[in-house]
MMTF fields as JSON, N, C-alpha, C and O atoms, coordinates in Angstrom:
{
  "mmtfVersion": "1.0.0",
  "mmtfProducer": "UNKNOWN",
  "numBonds": 323,
  "numAtoms": 324,
  "numGroups": 81,
  "numChains": 1,
  "numModels": 1,
  "chainsPerModel": [1],
  "groupsPerChain": [81],
  "chainIdList": ["A"],
  "bondAtomList": [4, 2, 8, 6, 12, 10, 16, 14, 20, 18, 24, 22, 28, 26, 32, 30, 36, 34, 40, 38, 44, 42, 48, 46, 52, 50, 56, 54, 60, 58, 64, 62, 68, 66, 72, 70, 76, 74, 80, 78, 84, 82, 88, 86, 92, 90, 96, 94, 100, 98, 104, 102, 108, 106, 112, 110, 116, 114, 120, 118, 124, 122, 128, 126, 132, 130, 136, 134, 140, 138, 144, 142, 148, 146, 152, 150, 156, 154, 160, 158, 164, 162, 168, 166, 172, 170, 176, 174, 180, 178, 184, 182, 188, 186, 192, 190, 196, 194, 200, 198, 204, 202, 208, 206, 212, 210, 216, 214, 220, 218, 224, 222, 228, 226, 232, 230, 236, 234, 240, 238, 244, 242, 248, 246, 252, 250, 256, 254, 260, 258, 264, 262, 268, 266, 272, 270, 276, 274, 280, 278, 284, 282, 288, 286, 292, 290, 296, 294, 300, 298, 304, 302, 308, 306, 312, 310, 316, 314, 320, 318],
  "bondOrderList": [1, 1, 1, 1, 1, 1, 1, 1, 1, 1, 1, 1, 1, 1, 1, 1, 1, 1, 1, 1, 1, 1, 1, 1, 1, 1, 1, 1, 1, 1, 1, 1, 1, 1, 1, 1, 1, 1, 1, 1, 1, 1, 1, 1, 1, 1, 1, 1, 1, 1, 1, 1, 1, 1, 1, 1, 1, 1, 1, 1, 1, 1, 1, 1, 1, 1, 1, 1, 1, 1, 1, 1, 1, 1, 1, 1, 1, 1, 1, 1],
  "groupList": [{"groupName": "MET", "atomNameList": ["N", "CA", "C", "O"], "elementList": ["N", "C", "C", "O"], "formalChargeList": [0, 0, 0, 0], "bondAtomList": [1, 0, 2, 1, 3, 2], "bondOrderList": [1, 1, 2], "singleLetterCode": "M", "chemCompType": "L-PEPTIDE LINKING"}, {"groupName": "ALA", "atomNameList": ["N", "CA", "C", "O"], "elementList": ["N", "C", "C", "O"], "formalChargeList": [0, 0, 0, 0], "bondAtomList": [1, 0, 2, 1, 3, 2], "bondOrderList": [1, 1, 2], "singleLetterCode": "A", "chemCompType": "L-PEPTIDE LINKING"}, {"groupName": "SER", "atomNameList": ["N", "CA", "C", "O"], "elementList": ["N", "C", "C", "O"], "formalChargeList": [0, 0, 0, 0], "bondAtomList": [1, 0, 2, 1, 3, 2], "bondOrderList": [1, 1, 2], "singleLetterCode": "S", "chemCompType": "L-PEPTIDE LINKING"}, {"groupName": "LYS", "atomNameList": ["N", "CA", "C", "O"], "elementList": ["N", "C", "C", "O"], "formalChargeList": [0, 0, 0, 0], "bondAtomList": [1, 0, 2, 1, 3, 2], "bondOrderList": [1, 1, 2], "singleLetterCode": "K", "chemCompType": "L-PEPTIDE LINKING"}, {"groupName": "THR", "atomNameList": ["N", "CA", "C", "O"], "elementList": ["N", "C", "C", "O"], "formalChargeList": [0, 0, 0, 0], "bondAtomList": [1, 0, 2, 1, 3, 2], "bondOrderList": [1, 1, 2], "singleLetterCode": "T", "chemCompType": "L-PEPTIDE LINKING"}, {"groupName": "ILE", "atomNameList": ["N", "CA", "C", "O"], "elementList": ["N", "C", "C", "O"], "formalChargeList": [0, 0, 0, 0], "bondAtomList": [1, 0, 2, 1, 3, 2], "bondOrderList": [1, 1, 2], "singleLetterCode": "I", "chemCompType": "L-PEPTIDE LINKING"}, {"groupName": "ASN", "atomNameList": ["N", "CA", "C", "O"], "elementList": ["N", "C", "C", "O"], "formalChargeList": [0, 0, 0, 0], "bondAtomList": [1, 0, 2, 1, 3, 2], "bondOrderList": [1, 1, 2], "singleLetterCode": "N", "chemCompType": "L-PEPTIDE LINKING"}, {"groupName": "PHE", "atomNameList": ["N", "CA", "C", "O"], "elementList": ["N", "C", "C", "O"], "formalChargeList": [0, 0, 0, 0], "bondAtomList": [1, 0, 2, 1, 3, 2], "bondOrderList": [1, 1, 2], "singleLetterCode": "F", "chemCompType": "L-PEPTIDE LINKING"}, {"groupName": "ASP", "atomNameList": ["N", "CA", "C", "O"], "elementList": ["N", "C", "C", "O"], "formalChargeList": [0, 0, 0, 0], "bondAtomList": [1, 0, 2, 1, 3, 2], "bondOrderList": [1, 1, 2], "singleLetterCode": "D", "chemCompType": "L-PEPTIDE LINKING"}, {"groupName": "GLU", "atomNameList": ["N", "CA", "C", "O"], "elementList": ["N", "C", "C", "O"], "formalChargeList": [0, 0, 0, 0], "bondAtomList": [1, 0, 2, 1, 3, 2], "bondOrderList": [1, 1, 2], "singleLetterCode": "E", "chemCompType": "L-PEPTIDE LINKING"}, {"groupName": "LEU", "atomNameList": ["N", "CA", "C", "O"], "elementList": ["N", "C", "C", "O"], "formalChargeList": [0, 0, 0, 0], "bondAtomList": [1, 0, 2, 1, 3, 2], "bondOrderList": [1, 1, 2], "singleLetterCode": "L", "chemCompType": "L-PEPTIDE LINKING"}, {"groupName": "GLY", "atomNameList": ["N", "CA", "C", "O"], "elementList": ["N", "C", "C", "O"], "formalChargeList": [0, 0, 0, 0], "bondAtomList": [1, 0, 2, 1, 3, 2], "bondOrderList": [1, 1, 2], "singleLetterCode": "G", "chemCompType": "PEPTIDE LINKING"}, {"groupName": "ARG", "atomNameList": ["N", "CA", "C", "O"], "elementList": ["N", "C", "C", "O"], "formalChargeList": [0, 0, 0, 0], "bondAtomList": [1, 0, 2, 1, 3, 2], "bondOrderList": [1, 1, 2], "singleLetterCode": "R", "chemCompType": "L-PEPTIDE LINKING"}, {"groupName": "VAL", "atomNameList": ["N", "CA", "C", "O"], "elementList": ["N", "C", "C", "O"], "formalChargeList": [0, 0, 0, 0], "bondAtomList": [1, 0, 2, 1, 3, 2], "bondOrderList": [1, 1, 2], "singleLetterCode": "V", "chemCompType": "L-PEPTIDE LINKING"}, {"groupName": "TRP", "atomNameList": ["N", "CA", "C", "O"], "elementList": ["N", "C", "C", "O"], "formalChargeList": [0, 0, 0, 0], "bondAtomList": [1, 0, 2, 1, 3, 2], "bondOrderList": [1, 1, 2], "singleLetterCode": "W", "chemCompType": "L-PEPTIDE LINKING"}, {"groupName": "PRO", "atomNameList": ["N", "CA", "C", "O"], "elementList": ["N", "C", "C", "O"], "formalChargeList": [0, 0, 0, 0], "bondAtomList": [1, 0, 2, 1, 3, 2], "bondOrderList": [1, 1, 2], "singleLetterCode": "P", "chemCompType": "L-PEPTIDE LINKING"}, {"groupName": "HIS", "atomNameList": ["N", "CA", "C", "O"], "elementList": ["N", "C", "C", "O"], "formalChargeList": [0, 0, 0, 0], "bondAtomList": [1, 0, 2, 1, 3, 2], "bondOrderList": [1, 1, 2], "singleLetterCode": "H", "chemCompType": "L-PEPTIDE LINKING"}, {"groupName": "GLN", "atomNameList": ["N", "CA", "C", "O"], "elementList": ["N", "C", "C", "O"], "formalChargeList": [0, 0, 0, 0], "bondAtomList": [1, 0, 2, 1, 3, 2], "bondOrderList": [1, 1, 2], "singleLetterCode": "Q", "chemCompType": "L-PEPTIDE LINKING"}],
  "groupTypeList": [0, 1, 2, 3, 4, 4, 5, 6, 7, 8, 8, 9, 0, 9, 1, 1, 10, 9, 9, 10, 1, 1, 5, 8, 11, 4, 3, 12, 10, 1, 5, 3, 12, 2, 10, 10, 1, 9, 13, 3, 12, 12, 12, 12, 2, 12, 1, 10, 10, 8, 13, 5, 1, 2, 14, 9, 1, 2, 9, 11, 15, 5, 8, 1, 1, 16, 10, 9, 14, 1, 8, 4, 13, 10, 8, 12, 17, 11, 13, 8, 12],
  "groupIdList": [1, 2, 3, 4, 5, 6, 7, 8, 9, 10, 11, 12, 13, 14, 15, 16, 17, 18, 19, 20, 21, 22, 23, 24, 25, 26, 27, 28, 29, 30, 31, 32, 33, 34, 35, 36, 37, 38, 39, 40, 41, 42, 43, 44, 45, 46, 47, 48, 49, 50, 51, 52, 53, 54, 55, 56, 57, 58, 59, 60, 61, 62, 63, 64, 65, 66, 67, 68, 69, 70, 71, 72, 73, 74, 75, 76, 77, 78, 79, 80, 81],
  "secStructList": [7, 7, 7, 7, 7, 7, 7, 7, 7, 7, 2, 2, 2, 2, 2, 2, 2, 2, 2, 2, 2, 2, 2, 2, 1, 1, 2, 2, 2, 2, 2, 2, 2, 2, 2, 2, 2, 2, 2, 2, 2, 2, 2, 2, 2, 2, 2, 2, 2, 2, 2, 2, 2, 2, 2, 2, 2, 2, 2, 7, 7, 7, 7, 2, 2, 2, 2, 2, 2, 2, 2, 2, 2, 2, 2, 2, 6, 6, 7, 7, 7],
  "xCoordList": [-2.935, -4.298, -5.236, -5.09, -6.163, -7.132, -8.242, -8.59, -8.781, -9.931, -10.911, -10.566, -12.117, -13.168, -13.706, -13.926, -13.913, -14.438, -15.576, -15.482, -16.634, -17.759, -17.678, -17.505, -17.808, -17.756, -18.99, -19.309, -19.674, -20.818, -20.355, -19.757, -20.632, -20.226, -21.406, -22.517, -21.154, -22.158, -21.998, -21.144, -22.802, -22.777, -21.414, -20.944, -20.783, -19.479, -18.423, -17.633, -18.417, -17.457, -17.733, -16.802, -19.003, -19.356, -18.896, -18.401, -19.06, -18.606, -17.087, -16.561, -16.39, -14.935, -14.499, -13.557, -15.173, -14.847, -15.102, -14.304, -16.192, -16.483, -15.391, -14.975, -14.931, -13.862, -12.577, -11.911, -12.239, -11.033, -11.19, -10.237, -12.366, -12.603, -12.454, -12.01, -12.822, -12.651, -11.172, -10.809, -10.33, -8.884, -8.277, -7.477, -8.658, -8.03, -8.708, -8.122, -9.915, -10.575, -11.68, -12.719, -11.484, -12.527, -12.554, -11.575, -13.678, -13.775, -12.791, -12.132, -12.703, -11.808, -10.36, -9.664, -9.915, -8.551, -8.354, -7.297, -9.355, -9.276, -9.118, -8.313, -9.882, -9.797, -8.435, -7.817, -7.959, -6.659, -5.533, -4.696, -5.521, -4.46, -4.532, -3.504, -5.731, -5.891, -5.447, -4.793, -5.8, -5.411, -3.893, -3.306, -3.265, -1.802, -1.129, -0.135, -1.659, -1.088, -1.188, -0.258, -2.297, -2.479, -1.53, -0.979, -1.336, -0.388, 1.017, 1.735, 1.415, 2.743, 2.885, 3.925, 1.847, 1.883, 2.047, 2.846, 1.288, 1.381, 2.732, 3.264, 3.295, 4.633, 5.673, 6.543, 5.584, 6.528, 6.38, 7.377, 5.149, 4.912, 5.483, 6.134, 5.238, 5.755, 7.281, 7.911, 7.869, 9.328, 9.916, 10.939, 9.276, 9.753, 9.676, 10.611, 8.575, 8.448, 9.504, 10.042, 9.798, 10.839, 12.212, 12.998, 12.505, 13.788, 13.905, 14.95, 12.846, 12.86, 13.059, 13.865, 12.338, 12.471, 13.885, 14.445, 14.46, 15.817, 16.815, 17.725, 16.639, 17.531, 17.439, 18.459, 16.221, 16.042, 16.598, 17.084, 16.536, 17.078, 18.596, 19.159, 19.246, 20.708, 21.197, 22.256, 20.441, 20.899, 20.139, 20.557, 19.042, 18.197, 17.044, 17.002, 16.111, 14.917, 15.273, 16.264, 14.442, 14.606, 14.217, 13.14, 15.105, 14.848, 14.123, 13.97, 13.685, 12.901, 13.688, 13.117, 14.989, 15.807, 15.819, 15.735, 15.923, 15.919, 14.551, 14.465, 13.492, 12.145, 11.929, 11.305, 12.443, 12.333, 13.097, 12.612, 14.293, 15.078, 14.294, 14.222, 13.708, 12.946, 11.743, 11.437, 11.057, 9.92, 10.351, 9.645, 11.51, 12.038, 12.311, 11.983, 12.912, 13.203, 11.901, 11.786, 10.934, 9.655, 8.945, 8.382, 8.973, 8.349, 9.031, 8.358, 10.348, 11.11, 10.771, 10.766, 10.486, 10.158, 8.678, 8.259, 7.88, 6.452, 5.649, 4.601, 6.136, 5.454, 4.309, 4.514, 3.11, 1.962, 2.127, 2.601, 1.733, 1.777, 0.479, 0.31],
  "yCoordList": [-5.925, -6.001, -6.022, -5.211, -6.912, -7.029, -6.0, -5.622, -5.564, -4.666, -5.098, -5.865, -4.604, -4.972, -3.698, -2.692, -3.76, -2.631, -3.122, -4.195, -2.362, -2.698, -1.839, -0.623, -2.498, -1.785, -2.174, -3.356, -1.191, -1.44, -1.37, -0.379, -2.429, -2.494, -2.254, -2.715, -1.52, -1.425, -2.671, -3.515, -2.78, -3.979, -4.198, -5.331, -3.114, -3.231, -3.769, -4.643, -3.243, -3.69, -5.134, -5.91, -5.487, -6.861, -7.84, -8.923, -7.459, -8.313, -8.456, -9.545, -7.369, -7.425, -8.326, -9.105, -8.224, -9.059, -10.535, -11.391, -10.834, -12.226, -12.762, -13.914, -11.923, -12.335, -12.636, -13.638, -11.774, -11.992, -13.187, -13.939, -13.37, -14.508, -15.829, -16.826, -15.834, -17.039, -17.383, -18.552, -16.368, -16.578, -16.917, -17.845, -16.168, -16.284, -17.288, -17.669, -17.722, -18.742, -18.232, -18.881, -17.085, -16.515, -15.001, -14.399, -14.403, -12.945, -12.283, -11.302, -12.824, -12.246, -12.244, -11.235, -13.36, -13.458, -12.55, -11.936, -12.463, -11.594, -10.136, -9.408, -9.712, -8.33, -8.067, -7.04, -8.973, -8.788, -8.696, -7.796, -9.639, -9.641, -8.396, -7.806, -8.001, -6.821, -5.555, -4.697, -5.441, -4.275, -4.189, -3.125, -5.307, -5.322, -5.035, -4.309, -5.596, -5.358, -3.887, -3.337, -3.252, -1.833, -0.958, 0.007, -1.281, -0.516, -0.64, 0.356, -1.848, -2.054, -1.285, -0.675, -1.306, -0.586, 0.907, 1.56, 1.442, 2.876, 3.254, 4.321, 2.392, 2.656, 2.681, 3.552, 1.714, 1.693, 2.946, 3.543, 3.344, 4.543, 5.777, 6.606, 5.895, 7.036, 7.032, 8.079, 5.853, 5.741, 6.141, 6.824, 5.72, 6.093, 7.595, 8.195, 8.211, 9.664, 10.38, 11.405, 9.839, 10.433, 10.333, 11.278, 9.182, 9.007, 9.985, 10.61, 10.12, 11.046, 12.479, 13.218, 12.874, 14.233, 14.475, 15.549, 13.501, 13.628, 13.743, 14.571, 12.913, 12.947, 14.29, 14.883, 14.77, 16.059, 17.205, 18.19, 17.097, 18.141, 18.244, 19.337, 17.114, 17.145, 17.265, 17.843, 16.729, 16.69, 17.63, 17.853, 18.175, 19.013, 18.207, 16.983, 18.905, 18.234, 17.186, 17.312, 16.154, 15.133, 15.772, 16.354, 15.659, 16.315, 15.38, 14.187, 15.945, 15.202, 14.028, 12.968, 14.21, 13.121, 11.913, 10.773, 12.159, 11.048, 10.37, 9.145, 11.157, 10.572, 9.718, 8.66, 10.172, 9.387, 8.073, 7.024, 8.13, 6.92, 5.951, 4.755, 6.478, 5.639, 5.016, 3.845, 5.791, 5.25, 4.114, 3.114, 4.263, 3.222, 1.942, 0.846, 2.091, 0.927, 0.243, -0.981, 1.035, 0.465, -0.236, -1.317, 0.385, -0.237, -1.56, -2.548, -1.581, -2.787, -3.92, -5.092, -3.555, -4.554, -4.88, -5.739, -4.205, -4.496, -3.983, -4.538, -2.917, -2.358, -1.456, -0.557, -1.704, -0.846, 0.507, 0.608, 1.542, 2.887, 3.579, 4.729],
  "zCoordList": [24.946, 25.425, 24.221, 23.306, 24.216, 23.132, 23.305, 24.424, 22.197, 22.234, 21.15, 20.251, 21.248, 20.311, 19.671, 20.345, 18.356, 17.6, 16.723, 16.127, 16.638, 15.771, 14.518, 14.588, 13.372, 12.092, 11.287, 11.165, 10.747, 9.87, 8.422, 8.004, 7.653, 6.256, 5.341, 5.604, 4.249, 3.194, 2.305, 2.572, 1.273, 0.426, -0.229, -0.329, -0.674, -1.323, -0.356, -0.711, 0.856, 1.856, 2.279, 2.5, 2.39, 2.76, 1.683, 1.994, 0.416, -0.678, -0.661, -0.893, -0.388, -0.299, 0.847, 0.702, 1.978, 3.123, 2.816, 3.198, 2.138, 1.758, 0.833, 0.957, -0.091, -1.006, -0.238, -0.496, 0.694, 1.501, 2.43, 2.637, 2.984, 3.872, 3.114, 3.683, 1.843, 1.028, 0.877, 0.742, 0.9, 0.779, 2.139, 2.254, 3.156, 4.476, 5.405, 6.419, 5.089, 5.895, 6.791, 6.915, 7.419, 8.277, 8.092, 7.65, 8.433, 8.35, 9.309, 8.963, 10.499, 11.503, 11.011, 11.126, 10.472, 9.971, 8.759, 8.609, 7.906, 6.733, 7.144, 6.563, 8.138, 8.615, 9.234, 8.952, 10.068, 10.71, 9.684, 9.747, 8.738, 7.722, 6.843, 6.51, 6.474, 5.628, 6.34, 5.747, 7.595, 8.375, 8.504, 8.306, 8.837, 8.957, 7.617, 7.569, 6.528, 5.202, 4.817, 4.227, 5.142, 4.815, 5.616, 5.086, 6.878, 7.702, 7.128, 7.029, 6.75, 6.161, 4.859, 4.61, 4.02, 2.749, 2.972, 2.302, 3.915, 4.195, 4.785, 4.477, 5.631, 6.176, 5.069, 5.047, 4.136, 3.011, 2.162, 1.756, 1.891, 1.089, 1.778, 1.142, 3.077, 3.844, 3.858, 3.71, 4.035, 4.056, 2.706, 2.652, 1.619, 0.291, 0.083, -0.446, 0.491, 0.373, 1.207, 0.789, 2.386, 3.241, 2.59, 2.646, 1.968, 1.282, 0.123, -0.062, -0.651, -1.784, -1.298, -1.864, -0.263, 0.277, 0.789, 0.573, 1.455, 1.964, 0.823, 0.863, -0.188, -1.348, -2.052, -2.402, -2.261, -2.924, -2.087, -2.642, -0.77, 0.099, -0.051, 0.02, -0.257, -0.368, -1.814, -2.056, -2.777, -4.173, -5.103, -6.24, -4.631, -5.485, -6.056, -5.929, -6.686, -7.221, -8.274, -8.994, -8.341, -9.372, -10.703, -10.83, -11.692, -12.981, -13.947, -13.685, -15.061, -16.051, -16.634, -16.889, -16.846, -17.407, -16.48, -16.937, -15.189, -14.229, -14.196, -14.115, -14.259, -14.28, -15.524, -15.449, -16.669, -17.901, -17.764, -18.186, -17.174, -16.938, -16.043, -16.328, -14.957, -14.031, -14.731, -14.509, -15.577, -16.33, -17.243, -17.369, -17.881, -18.758, -17.976, -18.428, -16.805, -15.963, -15.536, -15.601, -15.104, -14.678, -15.826, -15.649, -17.01, -18.182, -18.521, -18.814, -18.481, -18.792, -17.83, -18.208, -16.577, -15.566, -15.514, -14.739, -16.333, -16.403, -15.223, -14.895, -14.576, -13.409, -13.882, -14.697, -13.364, -13.68, -13.022, -11.89, -13.737, -13.169, -13.406, -13.003]
}
């Protein structure tokens, strides 16, 4: 079922919407795609936190040596942190 929501944007939000609309074609499509992308991002983040918590529950806390290894891998792959 479709529903309608009214949102008031300040200048910063309006500028962001215009930027996205230039990419997506319309404001409506930009809002829909952005909303879905944010939900997916948050689900992935939550899932990752759940995996880490589960791993730590069974294996113990992640130690400094493992974090250093992970940082090295991320640096090698050029991942911003």
